[in-house]
C-alpha positions as a printed Julia matrix, in Angstrom:
402×3 Matrix{Float64}:
 -153.96    5.02  72.86
 -155.59    1.93  72.55
 -158.72    3.39  71.69
 -157.11    5.33  68.74
 -155.39    2.42  67.56
 -158.73    0.3   67.35
 -159.95    3.48  65.88
 -157.28    3.54  63.28
 -157.63   -0.24  62.43
 -160.76   -0.1   61.09
 -160.56    2.98  58.94
 -157.94    1.16  57.1
 -159.39   -2.66  57.01
 -160.66   -4.07  54.11
 -164.31   -3.94  53.19
 -165.86   -7.67  53.15
 -166.99   -9.39  50.03
 -171.0    -8.01  49.87
 -171.25  -10.75  47.05
 -170.19  -13.33  48.86
 -172.74  -12.64  52.13
 -175.47  -14.32  49.97
 -175.31  -17.59  50.88
 -177.53  -20.1   48.66
 -178.58  -23.62  50.4
 -177.54  -26.44  48.47
 -181.23  -26.46  46.93
 -181.2   -22.63  46.16
 -177.21  -23.3   44.09
 -179.16  -26.37  42.47
 -181.92  -23.95  41.07
 -179.39  -21.32  39.83
 -177.45  -24.49  38.12
 -180.73  -24.93  36.51
 -182.23  -21.56  35.32
 -178.39  -21.05  34.32
 -177.96  -24.1   31.86
 -182.4   -23.74  30.94
 -181.18  -20.12  29.85
 -178.25  -21.24  28.02
 -180.32  -23.77  26.17
 -183.19  -21.53  25.42
 -180.7   -18.92  23.66
 -177.74  -20.66  22.22
 -179.12  -24.02  21.25
 -183.0   -23.36  20.76
 -182.73  -20.63  18.3
 -180.82  -23.01  16.04
 -183.23  -25.66  16.46
 -186.02  -22.49  14.96
 -184.1   -21.48  12.42
 -183.45  -25.1   11.51
 -187.97  -25.26  11.29
 -187.71  -22.25   9.73
 -185.35  -23.0    6.34
 -186.3   -26.73   6.36
 -190.25  -26.2    7.05
 -191.87  -22.98   6.87
 -189.47  -20.94   4.42
 -190.06  -23.62   1.03
 -193.5   -24.23   1.81
 -194.21  -20.3    2.18
 -191.78  -19.12  -1.22
 -193.43  -21.49  -2.83
 -196.68  -19.48  -2.6
 -194.81  -16.37  -3.96
 -194.2   -14.85   0.01
 -190.82  -13.54  -0.03
 -188.06  -13.08   3.86
 -186.27   -9.98   3.04
 -186.37   -8.84   6.74
 -187.19   -9.99  10.1
 -191.07   -8.49  10.21
 -191.85  -11.28   7.85
 -190.13  -14.02   9.44
 -191.6   -13.0   12.42
 -195.13  -12.79  11.03
 -194.41  -16.66   9.23
 -193.57  -18.08  12.68
 -195.19  -16.46  15.55
 -198.13  -19.28  15.79
 -195.59  -22.01  15.16
 -195.52  -24.2   17.78
 -191.6   -24.47  17.47
 -191.7   -20.8   18.2
 -194.21  -20.93  20.97
 -192.26  -23.38  22.43
 -188.89  -21.78  22.24
 -189.98  -17.93  23.27
 -192.22  -19.56  26.5
 -189.17  -21.49  27.66
 -186.83  -18.65  26.98
 -188.92  -16.23  28.9
 -189.34  -18.13  31.96
 -185.17  -19.53  31.95
 -184.83  -15.46  31.5
 -187.36  -15.25  34.83
 -185.72  -17.71  36.45
 -182.25  -16.26  37.12
 -183.14  -13.73  38.85
 -185.69  -15.6   40.62
 -183.46  -17.72  41.94
 -181.19  -15.35  43.62
 -183.66  -13.45  45.6
 -183.99  -15.58  48.3
 -180.65  -15.54  49.46
 -180.22  -11.82  48.67
 -183.16  -11.07  51.68
 -181.85  -13.28  54.01
 -178.59  -11.61  53.96
 -179.71   -8.12  53.21
 -179.35   -6.58  56.47
 -175.99   -7.62  56.8
 -175.11   -6.3   53.08
 -176.34   -2.63  53.94
 -174.14   -2.81  57.02
 -171.6    -3.72  54.46
 -172.25   -0.65  52.18
 -172.39    2.22  54.79
 -169.21    0.84  56.33
 -168.08    1.35  52.51
 -169.79    4.41  52.5
 -168.49    6.48  55.73
 -165.3     4.29  55.49
 -163.64    4.23  51.61
 -160.46    2.4   52.49
 -158.92    2.29  48.74
 -160.37    6.16  48.22
 -163.22    5.53  45.68
 -166.55    8.16  46.5
 -170.23    7.51  46.47
 -173.0    10.13  45.66
 -175.89    9.77  45.67
 -178.69   12.14  44.51
 -182.21   11.22  46.31
 -183.71   14.01  44.66
 -183.36   12.38  41.14
 -186.06   11.77  39.04
 -185.46    8.49  37.49
 -187.08    8.34  33.94
 -189.9     6.7   33.03
 -188.24    4.66  30.93
 -186.47    3.19  33.76
 -189.39    2.74  36.32
 -192.65    1.47  33.63
 -190.72   -1.61  33.22
 -189.05   -4.98  34.71
 -186.49   -4.3   32.76
 -185.15   -7.77  31.68
 -187.2    -9.47  34.0
 -185.54   -8.48  36.66
 -187.84   -7.91  39.63
 -187.94   -3.98  40.96
 -185.86   -2.71  38.01
 -182.65   -1.09  39.07
 -184.08    1.92  40.5
 -187.01    0.2   43.36
 -185.73    0.73  47.47
 -187.47   -0.99  49.84
 -185.75    0.11  52.88
 -183.35    2.77  53.99
 -179.7     2.37  52.55
 -181.26   -1.02  50.0
 -178.7    -2.68  48.1
 -181.07   -5.59  47.34
 -181.47   -5.27  43.49
 -177.67   -4.44  43.04
 -177.34   -7.78  44.58
 -180.25   -9.35  42.57
 -178.74   -7.51  39.33
 -175.01   -8.76  40.06
 -175.89  -11.81  41.35
 -178.77  -12.92  39.2
 -176.44  -12.29  36.14
 -174.08  -14.38  37.38
 -176.49  -17.05  36.85
 -177.7   -15.31  33.93
 -174.26  -15.79  32.21
 -172.43  -18.96  34.22
 -172.7   -21.18  31.27
 -171.94  -19.65  28.46
 -167.86  -18.72  28.97
 -167.57  -16.48  26.41
 -169.42  -13.79  29.26
 -166.97  -13.99  31.7
 -166.5   -11.24  34.46
 -165.76   -7.9   33.21
 -164.96   -9.23  29.7
 -166.57   -6.7   27.48
 -164.15   -4.17  29.09
 -160.98   -6.09  28.58
 -162.07   -6.33  24.8
 -162.16   -2.73  24.04
 -159.67   -2.05  26.44
 -157.15   -4.63  24.98
 -158.58   -2.99  21.15
 -158.17    0.44  22.62
 -154.45    0.0   23.04
 -154.38   -1.78  20.05
 -155.33    1.14  18.02
 -154.08    3.69  19.99
 -150.78    2.56  21.44
 -149.64    6.15  23.06
 -153.2     6.35  24.3
 -153.03    7.41  28.08
 -156.33    8.46  29.38
 -156.37   10.6   32.71
 -160.21    9.75  32.78
 -162.78    7.23  32.13
 -166.61    7.72  32.44
 -168.47    4.63  32.52
 -171.95    5.33  31.12
 -175.12    3.32  33.22
 -172.09    1.52  34.95
 -174.85   -0.71  37.72
 -172.02   -2.0   40.2
 -168.83   -0.92  38.04
 -167.85   -4.22  37.18
 -167.02   -3.22  33.72
 -165.13   -0.38  34.47
 -162.34   -2.63  37.0
 -160.78   -3.95  33.73
 -160.07   -0.23  32.51
 -158.59    0.45  36.16
 -156.03   -2.51  35.52
 -155.5    -1.64  31.84
 -154.76    1.91  32.22
 -152.83    2.54  35.43
 -153.56    5.04  37.55
 -156.84    6.87  35.52
 -159.45    8.18  37.36
 -162.18    5.82  37.19
 -166.16    7.74  37.12
 -169.4     5.4   36.53
 -173.23    7.29  36.74
 -176.72    5.37  37.03
 -179.89    6.19  38.05
 -180.13    3.33  40.27
 -179.05    3.9   43.77
 -179.16    0.71  45.47
 -176.85   -0.26  41.97
 -174.35    2.31  42.86
 -174.53    1.31  46.72
 -173.71   -2.06  46.22
 -171.08   -1.44  43.63
 -169.25    1.03  45.58
 -168.9    -1.85  48.09
 -167.52   -4.07  46.12
 -164.95   -1.49  44.15
 -164.08   -0.78  47.86
 -163.54   -4.53  49.33
 -161.5    -5.21  45.62
 -159.46   -2.33  46.89
 -159.87    0.21  43.74
 -160.79    2.77  43.86
 -164.12    4.15  42.12
 -166.0     7.38  41.47
 -169.93    6.59  41.67
 -172.73    9.32  41.02
 -176.19    8.57  40.59
 -177.14   10.1   37.6
 -179.34   10.52  34.33
 -176.81   10.08  31.35
 -178.92   12.51  29.54
 -177.75   15.25  32.07
 -174.74   14.85  33.64
 -172.72   17.23  36.29
 -169.58   17.16  34.75
 -167.78   19.93  33.56
 -166.67   20.2   30.03
 -163.87   18.35  28.15
 -163.58   16.29  31.79
 -162.88   12.27  30.34
 -160.41   11.55  27.89
 -162.14    8.06  27.47
 -166.26    7.19  27.75
 -167.98    3.49  27.46
 -170.39    1.63  28.17
 -171.98   -2.05  27.49
 -175.96   -2.77  27.3
 -176.79    0.82  27.81
 -177.92    2.3   24.92
 -180.55   -0.2   24.08
 -182.56    0.22  26.98
 -183.35    4.09  27.03
 -185.23    5.59  24.12
 -183.64    7.27  20.8
 -184.38   10.89  21.98
 -182.48    9.93  24.86
 -180.11    8.07  23.02
 -179.38   11.21  21.15
 -179.38   13.75  24.48
 -176.47   11.2   26.18
 -174.59   11.19  22.54
 -174.58   15.01  23.2
 -173.33   14.62  26.64
 -170.81   12.32  25.44
 -169.64   15.16  23.27
 -169.02   17.62  25.45
 -167.66   15.98  27.92
 -164.61   14.23  25.49
 -161.3    15.79  25.8
 -159.62   16.94  22.3
 -158.22   13.92  21.48
 -160.72   11.41  23.68
 -162.44    8.53  22.19
 -165.9     7.38  23.25
 -166.59    3.21  22.47
 -169.97    1.75  23.31
 -170.27   -1.64  23.59
 -174.07   -2.78  22.39
 -176.6    -5.0   19.96
 -175.94   -4.65  16.4
 -177.43   -2.93  14.09
 -180.17   -3.43  11.55
 -178.33   -2.73   8.71
 -175.65   -4.67   9.82
 -177.27   -8.35  10.01
 -179.09  -10.54   8.03
 -182.77  -10.9    8.09
 -182.83  -13.57  10.77
 -180.05  -12.9   12.56
 -182.27   -9.4   12.91
 -185.6   -11.47  14.22
 -183.28  -13.11  16.99
 -182.55   -9.64  18.25
 -185.96   -8.4   18.52
 -187.55  -11.03  20.3
 -186.24   -8.87  23.28
 -188.62   -6.22  22.6
 -191.94   -7.9   23.22
 -190.88  -10.4   25.23
 -187.82   -8.97  27.15
 -189.06   -5.43  29.14
 -186.85   -3.65  26.49
 -189.29   -1.66  24.13
 -186.84    0.66  22.79
 -185.03   -2.03  21.81
 -186.2    -3.11  17.83
 -186.02    1.07  17.46
 -182.68    1.54  18.45
 -180.79   -1.16  16.15
 -182.66    0.07  13.39
 -180.78    3.37  13.73
 -177.08    4.5   12.01
 -174.82    4.43  14.79
 -172.39    6.76  12.37
 -175.33    9.22  11.93
 -176.5     9.5   15.73
 -172.62   10.01  16.47
 -172.5    12.85  13.27
 -175.81   14.32  14.57
 -174.23   14.33  17.97
 -171.31   16.35  17.1
 -169.19   14.05  15.91
 -166.71   13.66  12.52
 -168.6    11.0   10.77
 -165.25    9.9    9.29
 -163.66    9.39  12.93
 -166.99    6.97  13.92
 -166.95    3.39  13.54
 -169.13    0.99  13.93
 -167.84   -2.93  13.95
 -167.06   -6.56  15.69
 -164.51   -6.83  18.36
 -163.16  -10.11  18.59
 -163.74  -11.71  21.91
 -160.7   -11.95  24.49
 -161.38  -15.67  25.23
 -162.17  -16.74  21.91
 -159.42  -14.85  20.46
 -156.77  -14.6   22.12
 -154.16  -13.36  20.25
 -156.39  -11.44  17.31
 -156.17   -7.88  17.79
 -157.41   -5.62  15.26
 -161.31   -5.6   14.59
 -163.27   -7.57  12.19
 -164.57   -6.46   8.95
 -168.71   -6.69   8.34
 -167.38   -8.6    5.24
 -164.81  -10.56   6.13
 -165.74  -14.35   6.04
 -166.19  -16.29   9.35
 -167.12  -12.83  11.33
 -168.33  -14.33  14.8
 -171.45  -13.01  15.48
 -172.25  -10.43  18.36
 -171.75  -12.89  21.61
 -170.36  -15.19  20.15
 -166.86  -14.78  19.56
 -167.33  -11.1   19.31
 -168.86   -7.76  21.08
 -170.47   -5.29  18.76
 -169.32   -1.44  19.05
 -169.88    1.94  18.07
 -168.46    4.78  18.68
 -165.71    8.17  17.87
 -162.86   10.22  19.01
 -162.04   13.82  18.75
 -158.83   15.13  17.19
 -156.36   16.43  19.45
């Protein structure tokens, strides 16, 4: 009888917090804080100084010689050899790398314990979540060819059996990445979108939700809070991310359902989901893949369902300088599809996938921290509209009629 009780207690016991196992030393914590502060300076303060150099020195001199700066390419050609740009670009590149490198040593020390926790979570799943992995899945070359975001090992690499290292590096490195920017809170995008959905459709009660490119599933948790009782699913091609995310969710006591799938062709039945979401996903895949994913969204949405994808602002909705700023990542951050995706009209992409253009949208939503009392969307021509990532988040999507 005693043995049975011990087994029962273990079956229902809480999964340890896998994120807390990678304990940095004092020196490593200092390095992480430095990397975080440096990246904040490189991506928020430094661009303003770069723009000042362009506006006060480069642009007037070039325009005096007949030059025009109607698009990002013209700005890029004028700035690429400037000392200000080269310093800015070097600083930003290295700060990006440092964020992920700063967590590697703690992750490697804790890896055996983290794997044990993830295995325990997969075996018991006390919160009721699920983890479906597919060792035969062919991870697309657009993922395997580069270390996206300059993340060592990218999303998919596995070094040992039941590996979670990349899940930890991506999750903890992203925490360093955003630690000095209070507008980028944990799961913040999901809180923004769920709040907006509830505002525009107060009677909407999704039964199932799907998060594309879910990574560790942190973007799913706020949707579960916003829509109690919803069945929440997340797909990703990276098994280490999903193992790690499943352990996190089981620790939190939230039953999330993870599956290793390519979002271009998923195994869910037709009309299976009421709400399909993603966060920073489409700019990391080719536009051919984007079209396939949106067609899958159309297939998987129920009548009356919605899809809302948080992304980077389309080229046609920003001025030349902001376009130039966003395009930096295409050449420098191992995100080669950045510019091509942003050049597309998101409404047209939705229409190509079978959605009604009149029911589709592309807009900025107010950040919950910057505008806590404002639920409605910002118009693109509204004075004072915040820039994406600075008080607002760009989203596009569509809905189906009942």
